[in-house]
N, C-alpha and C positions, 0 to 999 in steps of 0.2 A: 280559722277565727277571723270574721269579718267585723270591723269596727267604723261605727260612724264618726267617731272621734277618738283622739289618742286615750289609750287607757290612762285612768287618773293614776295608778300607781307607778307606772314608767314616766309619767310627764312629772310627778313628784320627783320621782328619783332624778330625773335629768336636771330639773331646777336646781337642786341640791348638790349635785355634782360639778354644775356649771358655777354655781356661787362659790363653792370650796376652791374650784380651779382659779377663779378671778381673785379671791381673797389671798390665796397663797402666792400668787405669781401677779400680785398687784404692783410691783414696781414696773416690771415690763408692762403691763396693761396702762398704767399711767403715762408711762413715756409714750406710748402709742396714741393715747388719747390726747396727749399735749400736742403733738404733731399735727393731728388731723383737725384739731380745732384751732391751733395757733398760727399754722402755716398754710399760707393760701394755697401753694401748689398741691396741697394733700387735703384740701377741706371736701373734695368728694368723697373722702372716707367715713364723713358723717352721715351720707345716705345709703351706702352700700348695705350696712347691717339692716336699715329699715326695709330697704329694697327686697333684701332675701327674706326677712319675715313676712313681707307682703306677699312675696310670691307663694310661699306656702301656705299662708292663710287664705288667700283667694282661691286656692285649688284644693282646699281641705277636703274637700267631698272624695279626692282620688285615694283617701286613706282607707275608705271602706272596702276598696279592693284588693288590698294587701295585708299581709300577716305581720303585725308588729309586736316584736318581743325582743327582750334583752339578748346580747350575742355575746359571750365569752372571746371569740378571737379578735374582737374589736381592741381588746386590751392590747394587742401588739402594736397597734397603731399608737395608742395613748402612752406605750412604753417609749417608742422612737419620739414621739413628740416631748417626752420629760428629758430623755437624752439631749436632744437638741436645744431645750430650754438651758439645761446645765450648761451646755457649752457656750452659750450666749452669754451666761452669766460668768464663769470664769474666764472667758475670753472678752468680755466687755464688747460683745457684737450685738448690738442691738437689732438689727435687722433679722438675726438669726432667732432671736426672743419673740419677734414680732410672729414670724411664721409659725414658731412652735407654739404659740398660744392659738392661733388658727387652726392648725393643725389637731391641737388637744380638742378644739370643739368639734371638728370634724370626728374625730375619734369617740367623743361623747356620744354624738349622734349616732354613728354605727355600732357602739356598744350598748346603750340604753335603748334605743329605739329599733336597732337591728338594721340588717343588711337590706330587708325589701324597703324600708322606708328611705333609706340611704340613697339606694338606686332610682326610688321614685323620684326623690327632690335632690337629684344629682346637682342641677345646676344652682339653686339657690344655696346649697352647701358650699360648693367651689365658689361661687359668685364672691363669697365672704373674703378670698385671698386678696381682692381688689381694694379692701380697705387698709391694705399695709401699707405704709408711706414708703416708697422706694423711687429710685430713678433720678436722685440729685445728681449721678455721674452723668445724666443727659445733657444737663444745663450747659457747659462749655462746649458739646458738640453741635447742642442747637444753636447756640450763639454763632460758631463758626459757618454753619449751615445757611443761617439767616444772613449773615454778612455777606457771603459769598453770591447768595442767588440775589441778595438786593441790588448789589452792585452789576449784576447781569442787566437787570431790568433798568438801571441808572444808563448803562453804556447803549441799550436799544434806545432810549429815550434821548440820547444824544447830552446827558447831562456831564459834565468833566468830574472825575472823582480820583482820589486815591484810597488804596486800601491798605491798611498795615494791621493785620489781625483781625481784631473786631473794632479797630477805629477806622471810621470813614470819613474822608475831609471832602467838603463840597464847598463850592463857592460862597455859601451862606454860612459856613462854619464847620465845625470838626463834631462829629457823633460817635458815640460808643452803643454798640449793640450790647447793653448791659444784660445781667441774667434776668433782671425783670422782662426784658424785651425778647427773651429766648422763646417765650410761649410755651413753657412747660405746663402751668396751670390749664389753660386750653388744652393742650395735647391730653394731658389726663382725663380730663372732664369728658372729651371728645371720645375717647378710648373706652371708658367706662360705658358711655352712652351707646357706643357702637355695639359693644359685646351684649349688653341689655337689649337692643334692636334687633341684634341677629338671632337671639334666642326667642324674643316674643314675635316676630314677623316672619320668621323663615323656617322651613322644615329642612330644606337639604343643606348638606355640609359646604357645597360650593357657595351657594349663596352668602351662608353664614361666615365663610372666610373672607368673601369678598366685602362685606359688609365692616367686618373687624379691620382689615387692610384699609379700606377707605377712611374708617374713623383715625387711623394713625396717618395717613399721608395728606389728607385734606386740611387738618390743622397746620402743619408745617407750611405748607403753600399759602394758606390764609393768612399764616404770621408774616411770611414775607411780604405778601401784598400790602398788609397794615403798614409794616416799616418802610416799604417803598412810598406808599401814600404819605406819610410823614415827610418823607424826603420831599415830595414834591410840593407839599403845603409850605414847608421851609424854604423851598427856592423862590415860591411865588408871593410869601409874605415875610415872615420872621420866625426865628426859633422860639419865642416865646408863646406865640399862638399855636405854633405845631404841638408844643410840649401840653398845652391845654386839649388841645383836639387828640393826642393821644389816650388822655385819661378818660376823656367823657364820650368821644364819639367812637374811637376804635377800640379802646379798653372794654367798653361794655355794648356798643351798638354794632359796630362790624363785626366781631367774633360772635356775637350772638346770633347776630343775623344768619352767618354762615352755619351756625350749628343747628339753627332753625331749619334753614334750608336743606341741610343733611337729613335731618328727621323727616322732612315732609316728603324728601325723595325716597326715603328707606319705606315710608309707608304707601307710597305710591305703587311700589313692586313687590307689596307683602304678597305673601302665600294666603289662600283663603283659609286653609286649615292646617293650624299649627299645634302641637302637643305644648303646651306651656307648663307642664308640671315639672319637666328638667329631665327625666330620665327614664329609661324602660327597664323592665324587670329582667335582666338577662338570665339570672340564677335566681329561681325562686326557693327560699328558705323555709322551712317548716320550724315551728316553736315546739321544743320538748322541755322547758325548763318549769321548775315549780317555783312558787313564791319564795322560797327559801333560797334557792340558787340564784334567782334575780337579785335578792338582797346583797347576798355574796359578792356578785359580779359588780354592784354598784359601790359596796362597800371598796372593793379592790381599785375602782375607779377614782373612789374619793383618795386613797391612800398613796397612789402612784405619784401625783403630783407634789403631794407632802412630802414623800420620801425622798423625791428629787431635791428639795429646798435644803434637805439635811446635808447636802454635799456643796451647797451654794457658798461663796466666799464669806469671810467673817466680816462683820459690820466694823467700821471704823473706829479706832480709838487713839488717844493721844500717846506716844510714847513719853516716858519719864527720864530716861537714863542715857538721852543723846548727849554727847559732848560737842561743844561749840567745834567748828570747823573753820579753819583758817587756811586759805590758799597758800600755796607754796610759793616762797620767795627766796632770792639770792643777792648777794652784794657784787661778787665778782663774777658774773657771767654775762653771756651774750643777750639775755633777756632781762629786762629791767621791769619790775612791777611800778604801775601807776598808781598814785593814790589819789583818792577823790571818790565821791559817790556818783559823779556824771558819767554814767557808762552808755555811750550814746547805742552800742550793740549789744547790750545785755539781753538775754532770753527773759521772756516772761511766764512765770510758773503761777500755777494756782491748783490749790489742795494738795500741798506738799507739806511732809514733816520737817524739812530742812532745805536751805539752798544758799548759795553762795555766787558772787559776781566778782570777778576779777579783771582788769586790763593790765596788759603788759606790752612793752615797746621793745622792739627790736630795730635797733638804728632809728630810722624816722619813722618807720611803720609801726601801726598798733594792731594788737590781736587780742580779742575778747573772750573770756572763757566764763561759761554759767554752768552751774551743776545743782541738780535736784535729788533729793533723796526721799523716798516713800519707804515707810517703814512698818510694817511691812507692807507688800502689793495687796490689800485690801478692797473691800466693795466701796467703789465711787474713789479710789485714789490709784490711777492710772499712770505709768511713765509717759506713754504715747499719748495720752488724752491731755495730759497737764502741762506738757512742753509747746510753747511757741517758739519756732525759729525767729531770731531777730530780723525779721524782715523789713521793718521799719517803713515810716510812711514814704509813698512813693516808690518803692522798690518793686519790681516786677521780676516772675521767674524768667530766667535768660533762656529763649530759643525753644525749650522744650519743658514739657511739664514732667518729664521723666527724671529721676536722680541718679547719680553715679557711686558706684561702689568704688572706694577709696581705702587704701592700706598703707599704714606706715608704721614702724616701730611694733608690728604684729598686732596692731590694734587695727580693726576694720571700721570705716567710717562711711555713712551715706552722706555723699557731697551734693550741695545744691548751689547752683549759681543764681544771683540776682543782678538786675542792672537798673541804672538810672543814666540814660544817654549813652555815654562810652565808658561811664563808671561801673566796675562790677564789685559784687560783694560775694565770697565764697563763705560758704556755712556748713561745718561738718558735725554730725550728730552721731553719736554712739551711745550704747545702753549696756549696763552691766549687771547681770541677774545670775545667782548662784554660782558666782565665781568666773564667769565668762563675759568676755565683751563681745557684744552683737552689734551689727549695724542696721540690719533690716528692723523695720517696726513690727513686721509680721512675723520675724523669728522672736523679737522680744515676747510679744503677744502670747506666741506659744508657748515659750519657756516660762513665762509669768502665769499663764493658765494652768499649767503642769502644777507650779509651786503652789497655787491656791487650791486647786483640785486634791492635792495631797495634804492640805492644812499645814504646810509647813510657814514658818514664820520668817522666811527669807525677805531681806530687804533689797529693793532694786535702786539703782542710780541711773541718772541721765546725764550726759556730758554733753554742752553745745559750745562749740569754738566756732568763732567768725572773724574774718579778714576783708579788708578794701583792697583791691589792687589800683594802682597808679602807673601812668607810663613811666617806662624807664626804671621801675622799681623791680624788687625780686617777687617772683611768683607767690602767691598765698600758700601754695603747697609747700614750698620751701621754708617760710615761716612758721607753718604748722611743724615741720620736720625739725626745727631749731627749737621750737619750744618744747617738743617731746624729748629733744636731745639733753635738754638741760633740767627738765622735769618729768621723770617717769610718770606715765599714765595713772599709776596707782596713787601718786600723792594727791591728785585730785578726788580721791574717794575717802568717806567718812572710815575712820578705824572701825565702826561698829559692824560693817558689811565686809570687813577682809577676812580671808579665810583665819580659823583659829587652829590651836594645836591640834585639835580633835579634827579638824578637815571640814567643819561646817559653817556655813554662813549664817548666822543669828543676827535677829535684831534685837535691839535694847527694848524692853517692855517697861 
């Protein structure tokens, strides 16, 4: 069955299925759109779907050579995408939702338009995955790489420097290789461009792989040269002039020129004949479906993402029976409560149902306790996302970005150390879900996800304790032990989420 264009009934089915998918998964679609529109590093995501559609449209004549039909096995992929979306909802892992949405689009193409169409236009279909905003974790890595390589060039140039992490001290002043200087946006734009060029210009996989690798390596070294150039200008003039040149010349001119040179070089070595359709027909499938079965397949494609939303977390509501919480105090013990609202180390919570903040003094030292309650852990109300450790202005994480597991009084805590000069601040965080204390945010996320998946109304609590260390004073961990020796950990919990006589943990509604 040769077609000059897509059969109208299949195209209509696809449009309806795509619109239905987008409507019922709109929260994750809106989150994706918000990132690609408002975050510069992900702005390339605006062009990716346009390019994919253009690649299909410009090569639409290839459709006449393939058999286009609805394909029932494509629903298996749609089922997997629906499960992945559900996991993203109950676990509040947005990146999984983005992947699920793009995968669901792939499955709709495979289901409604068939495996022959999907194989022929494989590249435009898979290219859509590059619209997913990811790679934020690369920022600190690129900052370190940029700083270390920049000082190598400074050493070659004979310019004296000192390197402290991402801080570089030169005779003209102190510079920080900030997140904006990491070159993430340029890296992503270069990578997307490189993938597209490798498809359009080259036939063999070796050239395509080399082009893709070049699109990753070149922007990293180009960004190092950009930062190095700023240092040279600073040494020759002054810092204010260097900052202006950074934004005007290097920000738009230098990196854009590098990208244009990469594109020009890629075209110079382009192959003469390239199949731009995107894929070959490895296995040719024949249609054996009637119009009735086509309609049934499309209905199933519509119902599957709708069915998944039935298991999604419930929407937020205001609990009406929460009792006011008072932090524990005592008169004759080693730990004294400190009155007053000025709590310099209190945690900052948002979107919680209840919270408390209390300072305690152990001899001359102070320890701060903050707690948050979400009742229950429902949509847009998550413990891991709503709590901020009391880092405070100027405090930096000490020595490593990893945290340490610490346990006292049979309660696990995640310990993080912050520093300003020689001062240290110790922050301990623990979570309470379904009658259990847990330190790992991932463990809490999994426990909370299971609660939401089974539609239980279990509340969750987050406890943040912090203390500063001074020379000659007790170790902060000893102060934490003293605090919990005088006040059991359960005394920092709301009564509504403690185990009842029936053994269940319920939340006031």
